[in-house]
N, CA, C, O and CB atoms as a CASP TS submission, in Angstrom:
PFRMAT TS
TARGET T0000
AUTHOR 0000-0000-0000
METHOD Language model
MODEL 1
PARENT N/A
ATOM      1  N   MET     1     191.592 221.907 136.909  1.00  0.00           N
ATOM      2  CA  MET     1     192.624 221.538 137.509  1.00  0.00           C
ATOM      3  C   MET     1     192.401 222.102 139.006  1.00  0.00           C
ATOM      4  O   MET     1     192.041 223.260 139.218  1.00  0.00           O
ATOM      5  CB  MET     1     193.850 222.002 136.750  1.00  0.00           C
ATOM      6  N   ALA     2     192.599 221.364 139.796  1.00  0.00           N
ATOM      7  CA  ALA     2     192.111 222.363 141.186  1.00  0.00           C
ATOM      8  C   ALA     2     193.647 222.583 141.655  1.00  0.00           C
ATOM      9  O   ALA     2     194.552 222.002 141.056  1.00  0.00           O
ATOM     10  CB  ALA     2     190.908 221.434 142.677  1.00  0.00           C
ATOM     11  N   VAL     3     193.900 223.418 142.718  1.00  0.00           N
ATOM     12  CA  VAL     3     195.381 223.698 143.430  1.00  0.00           C
ATOM     13  C   VAL     3     195.482 222.583 143.859  1.00  0.00           C
ATOM     14  O   VAL     3     196.292 221.834 143.312  1.00  0.00           O
ATOM     15  CB  VAL     3     195.635 224.787 144.580  1.00  0.00           C
ATOM     16  N   GLU     4     194.629 222.071 145.071  1.00  0.00           N
ATOM     17  CA  GLU     4     194.937 221.084 146.092  1.00  0.00           C
ATOM     18  C   GLU     4     195.376 219.736 145.157  1.00  0.00           C
ATOM     19  O   GLU     4     196.339 218.976 145.261  1.00  0.00           O
ATOM     20  CB  GLU     4     193.535 220.822 147.167  1.00  0.00           C
ATOM     21  N   SER     5     194.491 219.768 144.406  1.00  0.00           N
ATOM     22  CA  SER     5     194.893 218.179 143.569  1.00  0.00           C
ATOM     23  C   SER     5     195.751 218.406 143.058  1.00  0.00           C
ATOM     24  O   SER     5     196.439 217.403 143.248  1.00  0.00           O
ATOM     25  CB  SER     5     194.075 217.453 142.521  1.00  0.00           C
ATOM     26  N   MET     6     196.598 219.406 142.163  1.00  0.00           N
ATOM     27  CA  MET     6     198.178 219.067 141.882  1.00  0.00           C
ATOM     28  C   MET     6     199.039 219.565 142.820  1.00  0.00           C
ATOM     29  O   MET     6     200.163 219.537 142.318  1.00  0.00           O
ATOM     30  CB  MET     6     198.715 219.609 140.585  1.00  0.00           C
ATOM     31  N   ILE     7     199.080 220.038 144.006  1.00  0.00           N
ATOM     32  CA  ILE     7     199.646 220.388 145.159  1.00  0.00           C
ATOM     33  C   ILE     7     200.039 218.183 145.469  1.00  0.00           C
ATOM     34  O   ILE     7     201.176 217.710 145.456  1.00  0.00           O
ATOM     35  CB  ILE     7     198.211 221.617 146.453  1.00  0.00           C
ATOM     36  N   THR     8     198.964 217.494 145.657  1.00  0.00           N
ATOM     37  CA  THR     8     198.842 216.393 145.890  1.00  0.00           C
ATOM     38  C   THR     8     199.156 214.993 145.220  1.00  0.00           C
ATOM     39  O   THR     8     199.236 213.829 145.611  1.00  0.00           O
ATOM     40  CB  THR     8     197.983 216.530 146.084  1.00  0.00           C
ATOM     41  N   GLU     9     199.320 215.787 143.811  1.00  0.00           N
ATOM     42  CA  GLU     9     199.835 215.026 142.866  1.00  0.00           C
ATOM     43  C   GLU     9     201.188 215.438 142.599  1.00  0.00           C
ATOM     44  O   GLU     9     201.966 214.625 142.101  1.00  0.00           O
ATOM     45  CB  GLU     9     199.050 215.034 141.750  1.00  0.00           C
ATOM     46  N   GLY    10     201.537 216.547 142.859  1.00  0.00           N
ATOM     47  CA  GLY    10     202.791 216.659 142.918  1.00  0.00           C
ATOM     48  C   GLY    10     203.733 216.257 143.796  1.00  0.00           C
ATOM     49  O   GLY    10     204.870 215.932 143.454  1.00  0.00           O
ATOM     50  N   LEU    11     203.152 216.259 145.413  1.00  0.00           N
ATOM     51  CA  LEU    11     204.360 215.103 146.332  1.00  0.00           C
ATOM     52  C   LEU    11     203.932 214.054 146.164  1.00  0.00           C
ATOM     53  O   LEU    11     204.719 213.134 146.386  1.00  0.00           O
ATOM     54  CB  LEU    11     204.603 215.126 147.971  1.00  0.00           C
ATOM     55  N   TYR    12     202.576 213.704 145.724  1.00  0.00           N
ATOM     56  CA  TYR    12     202.445 212.091 145.115  1.00  0.00           C
ATOM     57  C   TYR    12     203.781 211.776 144.229  1.00  0.00           C
ATOM     58  O   TYR    12     204.596 211.067 144.819  1.00  0.00           O
ATOM     59  CB  TYR    12     200.925 211.886 143.968  1.00  0.00           C
ATOM     60  N   LEU    13     204.122 212.167 142.972  1.00  0.00           N
ATOM     61  CA  LEU    13     205.036 211.801 142.445  1.00  0.00           C
ATOM     62  C   LEU    13     206.453 212.250 142.942  1.00  0.00           C
ATOM     63  O   LEU    13     207.461 211.589 142.694  1.00  0.00           O
ATOM     64  CB  LEU    13     204.758 212.050 141.336  1.00  0.00           C
ATOM     65  N   MET    14     206.468 213.722 143.850  1.00  0.00           N
ATOM     66  CA  MET    14     207.853 213.227 144.417  1.00  0.00           C
ATOM     67  C   MET    14     208.444 212.387 145.769  1.00  0.00           C
ATOM     68  O   MET    14     209.480 212.360 146.433  1.00  0.00           O
ATOM     69  CB  MET    14     208.431 214.296 144.516  1.00  0.00           C
ATOM     70  N   LEU    15     207.205 211.763 145.749  1.00  0.00           N
ATOM     71  CA  LEU    15     207.305 210.764 147.161  1.00  0.00           C
ATOM     72  C   LEU    15     207.824 209.336 146.112  1.00  0.00           C
ATOM     73  O   LEU    15     208.822 208.697 146.445  1.00  0.00           O
ATOM     74  CB  LEU    15     205.296 210.481 148.311  1.00  0.00           C
ATOM     75  N   VAL    16     207.171 209.028 145.087  1.00  0.00           N
ATOM     76  CA  VAL    16     207.383 207.830 144.559  1.00  0.00           C
ATOM     77  C   VAL    16     209.030 208.131 143.666  1.00  0.00           C
ATOM     78  O   VAL    16     209.955 207.322 143.601  1.00  0.00           O
ATOM     79  CB  VAL    16     205.898 207.383 143.555  1.00  0.00           C
ATOM     80  N   GLY    17     209.000 209.171 143.217  1.00  0.00           N
ATOM     81  CA  GLY    17     210.339 209.445 142.484  1.00  0.00           C
ATOM     82  C   GLY    17     211.333 209.008 144.113  1.00  0.00           C
ATOM     83  O   GLY    17     211.726 207.859 144.310  1.00  0.00           O
ATOM     84  N   MET    18     211.537 209.930 144.911  1.00  0.00           N
ATOM     85  CA  MET    18     212.773 209.427 145.775  1.00  0.00           C
ATOM     86  C   MET    18     212.430 208.303 146.876  1.00  0.00           C
ATOM     87  O   MET    18     213.058 208.089 147.912  1.00  0.00           O
ATOM     88  CB  MET    18     213.419 210.715 146.581  1.00  0.00           C
ATOM     89  N   GLY    19     211.303 207.647 146.413  1.00  0.00           N
ATOM     90  CA  GLY    19     211.210 206.321 147.143  1.00  0.00           C
ATOM     91  C   GLY    19     212.443 205.295 145.969  1.00  0.00           C
ATOM     92  O   GLY    19     213.559 204.859 146.254  1.00  0.00           O
ATOM     93  N   PHE    20     211.567 205.176 144.478  1.00  0.00           N
ATOM     94  CA  PHE    20     212.636 204.596 143.252  1.00  0.00           C
ATOM     95  C   PHE    20     214.005 205.136 143.637  1.00  0.00           C
ATOM     96  O   PHE    20     214.646 204.113 143.396  1.00  0.00           O
ATOM     97  CB  PHE    20     212.247 205.192 141.549  1.00  0.00           C
ATOM     98  N   VAL    21     214.849 205.947 144.032  1.00  0.00           N
ATOM     99  CA  VAL    21     215.975 206.595 144.483  1.00  0.00           C
ATOM    100  C   VAL    21     216.667 205.876 144.903  1.00  0.00           C
ATOM    101  O   VAL    21     217.720 205.394 144.484  1.00  0.00           O
ATOM    102  CB  VAL    21     215.893 207.445 145.246  1.00  0.00           C
ATOM    103  N   ALA    22     215.728 205.666 146.379  1.00  0.00           N
ATOM    104  CA  ALA    22     216.488 205.643 147.027  1.00  0.00           C
ATOM    105  C   ALA    22     216.651 203.813 147.253  1.00  0.00           C
ATOM    106  O   ALA    22     217.550 203.205 147.832  1.00  0.00           O
ATOM    107  CB  ALA    22     216.143 206.657 148.080  1.00  0.00           C
ATOM    108  N   SER    23     215.612 203.361 146.665  1.00  0.00           N
ATOM    109  CA  SER    23     215.183 201.992 146.543  1.00  0.00           C
ATOM    110  C   SER    23     216.835 201.471 145.536  1.00  0.00           C
ATOM    111  O   SER    23     217.600 200.540 145.784  1.00  0.00           O
ATOM    112  CB  SER    23     213.279 201.865 145.571  1.00  0.00           C
ATOM    113  N   PHE    24     216.880 202.217 144.720  1.00  0.00           N
ATOM    114  CA  PHE    24     218.303 202.466 143.643  1.00  0.00           C
ATOM    115  C   PHE    24     219.459 202.146 144.390  1.00  0.00           C
ATOM    116  O   PHE    24     220.064 201.075 144.338  1.00  0.00           O
ATOM    117  CB  PHE    24     218.579 204.126 143.061  1.00  0.00           C
ATOM    118  N   LEU    25     219.695 202.983 144.985  1.00  0.00           N
ATOM    119  CA  LEU    25     220.970 203.179 145.887  1.00  0.00           C
ATOM    120  C   LEU    25     220.776 202.329 146.840  1.00  0.00           C
ATOM    121  O   LEU    25     221.939 202.028 147.107  1.00  0.00           O
ATOM    122  CB  LEU    25     221.244 204.559 146.493  1.00  0.00           C
ATOM    123  N   THR    26     220.056 201.669 147.612  1.00  0.00           N
ATOM    124  CA  THR    26     220.167 200.680 148.499  1.00  0.00           C
ATOM    125  C   THR    26     220.802 199.766 147.889  1.00  0.00           C
ATOM    126  O   THR    26     221.739 199.259 148.505  1.00  0.00           O
ATOM    127  CB  THR    26     219.061 200.245 149.027  1.00  0.00           C
ATOM    128  N   ILE    27     220.475 199.235 146.395  1.00  0.00           N
ATOM    129  CA  ILE    27     220.442 198.089 145.669  1.00  0.00           C
ATOM    130  C   ILE    27     221.905 198.090 145.049  1.00  0.00           C
ATOM    131  O   ILE    27     222.510 197.120 144.593  1.00  0.00           O
ATOM    132  CB  ILE    27     219.218 198.068 144.616  1.00  0.00           C
ATOM    133  N   LEU    28     222.290 199.293 145.131  1.00  0.00           N
ATOM    134  CA  LEU    28     223.448 199.674 144.492  1.00  0.00           C
ATOM    135  C   LEU    28     224.584 199.529 145.657  1.00  0.00           C
ATOM    136  O   LEU    28     225.709 199.029 145.674  1.00  0.00           O
ATOM    137  CB  LEU    28     223.286 201.177 143.851  1.00  0.00           C
ATOM    138  N   VAL    29     224.115 199.915 146.213  1.00  0.00           N
ATOM    139  CA  VAL    29     225.083 199.185 147.463  1.00  0.00           C
ATOM    140  C   VAL    29     225.558 198.199 148.172  1.00  0.00           C
ATOM    141  O   VAL    29     226.639 197.919 148.690  1.00  0.00           O
ATOM    142  CB  VAL    29     224.958 199.358 148.143  1.00  0.00           C
ATOM    143  N   LEU    30     224.248 197.607 148.063  1.00  0.00           N
ATOM    144  CA  LEU    30     224.137 196.167 148.521  1.00  0.00           C
ATOM    145  C   LEU    30     225.314 195.321 147.335  1.00  0.00           C
ATOM    146  O   LEU    30     226.356 194.756 147.665  1.00  0.00           O
ATOM    147  CB  LEU    30     222.215 195.570 148.380  1.00  0.00           C
ATOM    148  N   LEU    31     224.870 195.429 146.208  1.00  0.00           N
ATOM    149  CA  LEU    31     225.567 194.618 144.827  1.00  0.00           C
ATOM    150  C   LEU    31     226.845 195.314 145.455  1.00  0.00           C
ATOM    151  O   LEU    31     227.516 194.396 145.927  1.00  0.00           O
ATOM    152  CB  LEU    31     225.008 195.066 142.816  1.00  0.00           C
ATOM    153  N   LEU    32     227.561 196.670 145.699  1.00  0.00           N
ATOM    154  CA  LEU    32     228.964 196.473 145.457  1.00  0.00           C
ATOM    155  C   LEU    32     229.538 196.130 147.022  1.00  0.00           C
ATOM    156  O   LEU    32     230.761 196.182 147.154  1.00  0.00           O
ATOM    157  CB  LEU    32     229.678 197.907 144.689  1.00  0.00           C
ATOM    158  N   ASN    33     228.845 195.835 148.030  1.00  0.00           N
ATOM    159  CA  ASN    33     229.352 195.004 149.337  1.00  0.00           C
ATOM    160  C   ASN    33     229.326 193.607 148.891  1.00  0.00           C
ATOM    161  O   ASN    33     230.365 192.948 148.897  1.00  0.00           O
ATOM    162  CB  ASN    33     228.374 195.175 150.747  1.00  0.00           C
ATOM    163  N   LEU    34     227.982 193.010 148.427  1.00  0.00           N
ATOM    164  CA  LEU    34     228.136 191.760 147.494  1.00  0.00           C
ATOM    165  C   LEU    34     229.596 191.664 146.442  1.00  0.00           C
ATOM    166  O   LEU    34     230.398 190.734 146.523  1.00  0.00           O
ATOM    167  CB  LEU    34     226.720 191.801 146.478  1.00  0.00           C
ATOM    168  N   MET    35     229.689 192.464 145.770  1.00  0.00           N
ATOM    169  CA  MET    35     231.170 192.201 144.843  1.00  0.00           C
ATOM    170  C   MET    35     232.739 192.256 145.418  1.00  0.00           C
ATOM    171  O   MET    35     233.636 191.474 145.104  1.00  0.00           O
ATOM    172  CB  MET    35     231.221 193.366 143.719  1.00  0.00           C
ATOM    173  N   GLU    36     232.834 193.365 146.327  1.00  0.00           N
ATOM    174  CA  GLU    36     233.737 193.265 147.465  1.00  0.00           C
ATOM    175  C   GLU    36     233.851 192.069 147.894  1.00  0.00           C
ATOM    176  O   GLU    36     234.972 191.571 147.789  1.00  0.00           O
ATOM    177  CB  GLU    36     233.420 194.004 148.501  1.00  0.00           C
ATOM    178  N   LYS    37     233.070 191.480 148.327  1.00  0.00           N
ATOM    179  CA  LYS    37     233.222 190.119 148.784  1.00  0.00           C
ATOM    180  C   LYS    37     233.782 189.310 148.386  1.00  0.00           C
ATOM    181  O   LYS    37     234.760 188.781 148.914  1.00  0.00           O
ATOM    182  CB  LYS    37     232.475 189.599 148.886  1.00  0.00           C
ATOM    183  N   MET    38     233.202 188.994 147.197  1.00  0.00           N
ATOM    184  CA  MET    38     233.494 188.175 146.086  1.00  0.00           C
ATOM    185  C   MET    38     235.393 188.489 145.662  1.00  0.00           C
ATOM    186  O   MET    38     236.419 187.872 145.946  1.00  0.00           O
ATOM    187  CB  MET    38     232.227 188.698 144.725  1.00  0.00           C
ATOM    188  N   ILE    39     235.140 189.620 144.954  1.00  0.00           N
ATOM    189  CA  ILE    39     236.558 190.415 144.700  1.00  0.00           C
ATOM    190  C   ILE    39     237.579 190.710 145.707  1.00  0.00           C
ATOM    191  O   ILE    39     238.752 190.485 145.409  1.00  0.00           O
ATOM    192  CB  ILE    39     236.302 191.690 144.240  1.00  0.00           C
ATOM    193  N   GLY    40     237.329 191.117 146.699  1.00  0.00           N
ATOM    194  CA  GLY    40     237.999 191.968 147.360  1.00  0.00           C
ATOM    195  C   GLY    40     239.150 191.551 148.074  1.00  0.00           C
ATOM    196  O   GLY    40     240.201 192.180 148.197  1.00  0.00           O
ATOM    197  N   GLN    41     238.788 190.142 148.655  1.00  0.00           N
ATOM    198  CA  GLN    41     239.454 189.402 149.210  1.00  0.00           C
ATOM    199  C   GLN    41     241.166 188.505 147.766  1.00  0.00           C
ATOM    200  O   GLN    41     242.289 188.051 147.982  1.00  0.00           O
ATOM    201  CB  GLN    41     237.993 188.352 149.916  1.00  0.00           C
ATOM    202  N   GLU    42     240.371 188.708 146.576  1.00  0.00           N
ATOM    203  CA  GLU    42     241.467 188.198 145.653  1.00  0.00           C
ATOM    204  C   GLU    42     243.033 189.669 145.330  1.00  0.00           C
ATOM    205  O   GLU    42     244.216 189.707 144.991  1.00  0.00           O
ATOM    206  CB  GLU    42     240.354 187.750 143.898  1.00  0.00           C
ATOM    207  N   VAL    43     241.838 190.655 145.764  1.00  0.00           N
ATOM    208  CA  VAL    43     243.134 192.068 145.199  1.00  0.00           C
ATOM    209  C   VAL    43     243.528 192.135 146.160  1.00  0.00           C
ATOM    210  O   VAL    43     244.714 192.464 146.157  1.00  0.00           O
ATOM    211  CB  VAL    43     242.843 193.690 144.632  1.00  0.00           C
ATOM    212  N   LEU    44     242.938 191.912 147.479  1.00  0.00           N
ATOM    213  CA  LEU    44     243.890 191.891 148.995  1.00  0.00           C
ATOM    214  C   LEU    44     244.568 191.242 148.867  1.00  0.00           C
ATOM    215  O   LEU    44     245.458 191.785 149.522  1.00  0.00           O
ATOM    216  CB  LEU    44     243.489 191.559 150.277  1.00  0.00           C
ATOM    217  N   GLU    45     245.143 190.047 148.379  1.00  0.00           N
ATOM    218  CA  GLU    45     245.857 188.917 148.779  1.00  0.00           C
ATOM    219  C   GLU    45     247.050 189.026 147.266  1.00  0.00           C
ATOM    220  O   GLU    45     248.077 188.349 147.295  1.00  0.00           O
ATOM    221  CB  GLU    45     244.646 187.309 148.992  1.00  0.00           C
ATOM    222  N   ALA    46     246.796 189.769 146.266  1.00  0.00           N
ATOM    223  CA  ALA    46     247.783 189.601 145.356  1.00  0.00           C
ATOM    224  C   ALA    46     248.445 190.706 145.433  1.00  0.00           C
ATOM    225  O   ALA    46     249.612 190.599 145.054  1.00  0.00           O
ATOM    226  CB  ALA    46     247.407 189.303 144.096  1.00  0.00           C
ATOM    227  N   ALA    47     247.865 192.568 146.073  1.00  0.00           N
ATOM    228  CA  ALA    47     248.652 193.089 146.477  1.00  0.00           C
ATOM    229  C   ALA    47     249.845 193.814 146.874  1.00  0.00           C
ATOM    230  O   ALA    47     250.413 194.750 146.310  1.00  0.00           O
ATOM    231  CB  ALA    47     248.504 192.896 146.521  1.00  0.00           C
ATOM    232  N   PRO    48     250.225 192.959 148.383  1.00  0.00           N
ATOM    233  CA  PRO    48     251.439 193.112 148.476  1.00  0.00           C
ATOM    234  C   PRO    48     252.758 192.581 148.054  1.00  0.00           C
ATOM    235  O   PRO    48     253.880 192.927 148.424  1.00  0.00           O
ATOM    236  CB  PRO    48     251.424 193.118 149.250  1.00  0.00           C
ATOM    237  N   ASN    49     252.326 191.489 147.036  1.00  0.00           N
ATOM    238  CA  ASN    49     253.515 190.942 146.085  1.00  0.00           C
ATOM    239  C   ASN    49     253.630 192.045 145.021  1.00  0.00           C
ATOM    240  O   ASN    49     254.740 192.562 144.899  1.00  0.00           O
ATOM    241  CB  ASN    49     253.178 189.361 145.319  1.00  0.00           C
ATOM    242  N   SER    50     252.657 192.460 144.259  1.00  0.00           N
ATOM    243  CA  SER    50     252.997 193.586 143.431  1.00  0.00           C
ATOM    244  C   SER    50     253.739 195.099 143.877  1.00  0.00           C
ATOM    245  O   SER    50     254.200 195.927 143.091  1.00  0.00           O
ATOM    246  CB  SER    50     251.768 193.853 142.907  1.00  0.00           C
ATOM    247  N   VAL    51     253.710 195.166 145.052  1.00  0.00           N
ATOM    248  CA  VAL    51     253.914 196.232 145.534  1.00  0.00           C
ATOM    249  C   VAL    51     255.674 195.993 145.906  1.00  0.00           C
ATOM    250  O   VAL    51     256.570 196.805 145.677  1.00  0.00           O
ATOM    251  CB  VAL    51     252.781 196.517 146.728  1.00  0.00           C
ATOM    252  N   SER    52     255.828 194.457 146.616  1.00  0.00           N
ATOM    253  CA  SER    52     257.095 194.815 147.350  1.00  0.00           C
ATOM    254  C   SER    52     258.388 194.584 145.904  1.00  0.00           C
ATOM    255  O   SER    52     259.592 194.808 146.026  1.00  0.00           O
ATOM    256  CB  SER    52     257.319 193.523 148.990  1.00  0.00           C
ATOM    257  N   GLN    53     257.683 194.084 144.604  1.00  0.00           N
ATOM    258  CA  GLN    53     258.563 193.862 143.232  1.00  0.00           C
ATOM    259  C   GLN    53     258.975 195.284 142.828  1.00  0.00           C
ATOM    260  O   GLN    53     260.012 195.154 142.176  1.00  0.00           O
ATOM    261  CB  GLN    53     257.650 193.090 141.889  1.00  0.00           C
ATOM    262  N   VAL    54     258.747 196.180 142.886  1.00  0.00           N
ATOM    263  CA  VAL    54     258.789 198.241 142.808  1.00  0.00           C
ATOM    264  C   VAL    54     260.159 197.827 143.668  1.00  0.00           C
ATOM    265  O   VAL    54     260.371 197.477 144.829  1.00  0.00           O
ATOM    266  CB  VAL    54     257.058 199.718 143.954  1.00  0.00           C
ATOM    267  N   ASP    55     261.413 198.173 141.849  1.00  0.00           N
ATOM    268  CA  ASP    55     262.520 198.605 142.513  1.00  0.00           C
ATOM    269  C   ASP    55     262.712 199.679 142.637  1.00  0.00           C
ATOM    270  O   ASP    55     262.573 200.519 141.747  1.00  0.00           O
ATOM    271  CB  ASP    55     263.429 198.275 142.178  1.00  0.00           C
ATOM    272  N   ASN    56     263.333 200.035 144.584  1.00  0.00           N
ATOM    273  CA  ASN    56     262.934 201.477 144.789  1.00  0.00           C
ATOM    274  C   ASN    56     264.577 202.405 144.067  1.00  0.00           C
ATOM    275  O   ASN    56     264.719 203.611 144.269  1.00  0.00           O
ATOM    276  CB  ASN    56     262.538 201.766 146.892  1.00  0.00           C
ATOM    277  N   GLY    57     265.424 201.746 143.427  1.00  0.00           N
ATOM    278  CA  GLY    57     266.899 202.566 143.068  1.00  0.00           C
ATOM    279  C   GLY    57     266.098 203.303 141.459  1.00  0.00           C
ATOM    280  O   GLY    57     266.367 204.414 141.002  1.00  0.00           O
ATOM    281  N   LEU    58     265.248 202.446 140.954  1.00  0.00           N
ATOM    282  CA  LEU    58     264.840 202.757 139.423  1.00  0.00           C
ATOM    283  C   LEU    58     263.854 204.100 139.737  1.00  0.00           C
ATOM    284  O   LEU    58     263.999 205.249 139.318  1.00  0.00           O
ATOM    285  CB  LEU    58     263.886 201.252 138.523  1.00  0.00           C
ATOM    286  N   LEU    59     262.699 203.502 140.707  1.00  0.00           N
ATOM    287  CA  LEU    59     262.182 204.959 141.292  1.00  0.00           C
ATOM    288  C   LEU    59     262.407 206.249 141.669  1.00  0.00           C
ATOM    289  O   LEU    59     261.917 207.331 141.346  1.00  0.00           O
ATOM    290  CB  LEU    59     261.887 204.900 141.999  1.00  0.00           C
ATOM    291  N   MET    60     263.312 205.868 142.475  1.00  0.00           N
ATOM    292  CA  MET    60     263.705 207.253 142.981  1.00  0.00           C
ATOM    293  C   MET    60     264.792 207.652 141.342  1.00  0.00           C
ATOM    294  O   MET    60     264.571 208.740 140.810  1.00  0.00           O
ATOM    295  CB  MET    60     264.780 207.128 144.941  1.00  0.00           C
ATOM    296  N   ALA    61     265.343 207.175 141.015  1.00  0.00           N
ATOM    297  CA  ALA    61     265.849 207.593 139.390  1.00  0.00           C
ATOM    298  C   ALA    61     264.676 208.376 138.380  1.00  0.00           C
ATOM    299  O   ALA    61     264.942 209.335 137.656  1.00  0.00           O
ATOM    300  CB  ALA    61     266.277 205.999 138.497  1.00  0.00           C
ATOM    301  N   VAL    62     263.840 207.979 138.459  1.00  0.00           N
ATOM    302  CA  VAL    62     263.051 208.200 137.605  1.00  0.00           C
ATOM    303  C   VAL    62     262.079 209.630 138.017  1.00  0.00           C
ATOM    304  O   VAL    62     261.529 210.372 137.203  1.00  0.00           O
ATOM    305  CB  VAL    62     262.363 206.878 137.430  1.00  0.00           C
ATOM    306  N   ILE    63     262.061 209.749 139.456  1.00  0.00           N
ATOM    307  CA  ILE    63     261.523 210.921 139.917  1.00  0.00           C
ATOM    308  C   ILE    63     262.839 211.898 139.932  1.00  0.00           C
ATOM    309  O   ILE    63     262.469 213.045 139.682  1.00  0.00           O
ATOM    310  CB  ILE    63     260.759 210.700 141.374  1.00  0.00           C
ATOM    311  N   SER    64     264.038 211.832 140.112  1.00  0.00           N
ATOM    312  CA  SER    64     265.006 212.700 139.945  1.00  0.00           C
ATOM    313  C   SER    64     264.994 212.889 138.666  1.00  0.00           C
ATOM    314  O   SER    64     265.488 214.009 138.533  1.00  0.00           O
ATOM    315  CB  SER    64     266.190 212.368 140.429  1.00  0.00           C
ATOM    316  N   ALA    65     264.713 212.451 137.561  1.00  0.00           N
ATOM    317  CA  ALA    65     265.116 213.023 136.269  1.00  0.00           C
ATOM    318  C   ALA    65     263.870 213.639 136.127  1.00  0.00           C
ATOM    319  O   ALA    65     263.918 214.677 135.467  1.00  0.00           O
ATOM    320  CB  ALA    65     265.603 212.044 135.051  1.00  0.00           C
ATOM    321  N   ALA    66     262.536 213.248 136.633  1.00  0.00           N
ATOM    322  CA  ALA    66     261.607 214.282 136.474  1.00  0.00           C
ATOM    323  C   ALA    66     261.696 215.660 136.745  1.00  0.00           C
ATOM    324  O   ALA    66     261.527 216.656 136.042  1.00  0.00           O
ATOM    325  CB  ALA    66     260.741 213.985 137.036  1.00  0.00           C
ATOM    326  N   ILE    67     262.037 215.470 138.073  1.00  0.00           N
ATOM    327  CA  ILE    67     262.206 217.023 138.939  1.00  0.00           C
ATOM    328  C   ILE    67     263.403 218.180 138.684  1.00  0.00           C
ATOM    329  O   ILE    67     263.517 219.365 139.000  1.00  0.00           O
ATOM    330  CB  ILE    67     262.469 216.651 140.539  1.00  0.00           C
ATOM    331  N   HIS    68     264.708 216.672 137.531  1.00  0.00           N
ATOM    332  CA  HIS    68     265.883 217.897 136.839  1.00  0.00           C
ATOM    333  C   HIS    68     265.038 218.875 135.569  1.00  0.00           C
ATOM    334  O   HIS    68     265.152 220.037 135.180  1.00  0.00           O
ATOM    335  CB  HIS    68     267.521 216.853 135.861  1.00  0.00           C
ATOM    336  N   GLN    69     264.008 217.506 135.130  1.00  0.00           N
ATOM    337  CA  GLN    69     263.583 218.403 133.803  1.00  0.00           C
ATOM    338  C   GLN    69     262.744 219.097 133.917  1.00  0.00           C
ATOM    339  O   GLN    69     262.564 219.945 133.044  1.00  0.00           O
ATOM    340  CB  GLN    69     263.199 217.862 132.721  1.00  0.00           C
ATOM    341  N   HIS    70     261.893 219.016 135.038  1.00  0.00           N
ATOM    342  CA  HIS    70     260.960 220.249 135.330  1.00  0.00           C
ATOM    343  C   HIS    70     261.509 221.468 135.532  1.00  0.00           C
ATOM    344  O   HIS    70     261.010 222.355 134.839  1.00  0.00           O
ATOM    345  CB  HIS    70     260.196 220.087 136.444  1.00  0.00           C
ATOM    346  N   ARG    71     262.512 221.840 136.373  1.00  0.00           N
ATOM    347  CA  ARG    71     263.509 222.473 136.807  1.00  0.00           C
ATOM    348  C   ARG    71     263.951 223.034 135.743  1.00  0.00           C
ATOM    349  O   ARG    71     263.473 224.125 135.434  1.00  0.00           O
ATOM    350  CB  ARG    71     264.370 221.799 137.465  1.00  0.00           C
ATOM    351  N   GLN    72     264.787 222.539 135.071  1.00  0.00           N
ATOM    352  CA  GLN    72     265.110 223.002 133.676  1.00  0.00           C
ATOM    353  C   GLN    72     264.083 224.130 132.740  1.00  0.00           C
ATOM    354  O   GLN    72     264.243 225.287 132.352  1.00  0.00           O
ATOM    355  CB  GLN    72     265.184 221.645 132.901  1.00  0.00           C
ATOM    356  N   GLN    73     262.843 223.000 132.607  1.00  0.00           N
ATOM    357  CA  GLN    73     261.792 223.784 131.875  1.00  0.00           C
ATOM    358  C   GLN    73     261.279 224.835 132.384  1.00  0.00           C
ATOM    359  O   GLN    73     260.768 225.733 131.714  1.00  0.00           O
ATOM    360  CB  GLN    73     260.790 223.131 131.593  1.00  0.00           C
ATOM    361  N   SER    74     261.386 224.820 133.835  1.00  0.00           N
ATOM    362  CA  SER    74     261.070 226.268 134.792  1.00  0.00           C
ATOM    363  C   SER    74     261.749 227.582 134.204  1.00  0.00           C
ATOM    364  O   SER    74     261.404 228.675 133.754  1.00  0.00           O
ATOM    365  CB  SER    74     261.752 226.110 136.470  1.00  0.00           C
ATOM    366  N   LYS    75     262.996 226.808 134.479  1.00  0.00           N
ATOM    367  CA  LYS    75     263.653 228.252 134.514  1.00  0.00           C
ATOM    368  C   LYS    75     263.777 229.075 132.920  1.00  0.00           C
ATOM    369  O   LYS    75     264.175 230.240 132.905  1.00  0.00           O
ATOM    370  CB  LYS    75     265.318 228.014 135.185  1.00  0.00           C
ATOM    371  N   GLN    76     263.397 228.353 131.590  1.00  0.00           N
ATOM    372  CA  GLN    76     263.400 228.777 130.768  1.00  0.00           C
ATOM    373  C   GLN    76     261.893 229.571 130.377  1.00  0.00           C
ATOM    374  O   GLN    76     261.770 230.171 129.309  1.00  0.00           O
ATOM    375  CB  GLN    76     263.933 227.866 130.138  1.00  0.00           C
TER
END
């Protein structure tokens, strides 16, 4: 096989491979955007309610206890 034909075949395979990857990624992005439009609205509507239900006092107590325990273990 001649060197020129091997280079031509390599370039052809490279272009086919790159085209396949580019088309796959394009389809993936389009599907993700479609899923975001279908599901994203429900998630965004539910998110503020779940965040507002967190008890800040309990959260501060848990964080303080974790910091205290970490400092006690670091001293030893």
